[in-house]
C-alpha positions as CSV (number, residue, x, y, z in Angstrom):
1,M,88.0,111.3,86.9
2,V,86.6,107.9,87.8
3,T,88.7,104.9,87.2
4,G,88.4,101.2,87.9
5,Y,91.8,100.8,89.2
6,N,93.2,101.7,92.6
7,Q,95.0,105.0,92.2
8,G,95.1,105.5,96.0
9,D,97.4,102.6,96.3
10,W,100.4,104.4,94.8
11,D,101.8,105.4,98.2
12,R,101.9,101.8,99.4
13,L,103.6,100.5,96.2
14,M,106.1,103.3,95.9
15,K,107.2,102.6,99.5
16,G,107.5,98.9,98.6
17,E,105.1,98.0,101.4
18,Y,103.8,94.9,99.7
19,D,103.2,93.1,102.9
20,R,100.2,95.2,103.8
21,P,97.0,95.3,101.9
22,P,95.7,98.5,100.2
23,E,93.5,100.8,102.2
24,V,90.7,100.3,99.7
25,S,90.7,96.8,98.2
26,D,90.6,96.5,94.4
27,A,87.2,94.8,94.7
28,Q,85.7,97.7,96.7
29,N,87.2,100.1,94.2
30,M,85.5,98.4,91.3
31,D,82.2,98.2,93.2
32,N,82.5,102.0,93.8
33,T,83.1,102.5,90.1
34,L,80.0,100.4,89.1
35,Y,77.9,102.2,91.8
36,M,78.9,105.5,90.2
37,G,77.6,104.1,86.9
38,E,74.3,103.3,88.5
39,L,74.0,106.8,89.9
40,I,74.6,108.5,86.5
41,E,72.3,106.3,84.4
42,P,69.2,108.3,85.4
43,L,71.0,111.4,84.2
44,G,71.0,110.0,80.6
45,F,74.3,108.3,80.5
46,D,74.0,104.8,78.9
47,S,77.5,103.4,79.1
48,I,80.5,103.3,81.4
49,W,84.0,102.7,80.2
50,A,86.6,100.8,82.2
51,T,90.1,102.2,82.0
52,E,93.2,100.1,81.6
53,H,96.0,100.5,84.1
54,Y,98.8,101.8,81.9
55,G,100.7,104.3,83.9
56,S,99.1,103.1,87.1
57,A,100.8,101.8,90.2
58,Y,100.1,98.3,88.9
59,S,101.9,98.5,85.6
């Protein structure tokens, strides 16, 4: 599953380590998601959906 939010940040948040940045920034994570959309467009996909973060580490 491809999401636009940073699922890899769970470990940091669950440990309460708010003083260190995530390993992958949210901006980079979103850029990766958009890049994935660019890769699949030639395969016939014509849309990409952004997920909301309910149930994520940020909610």
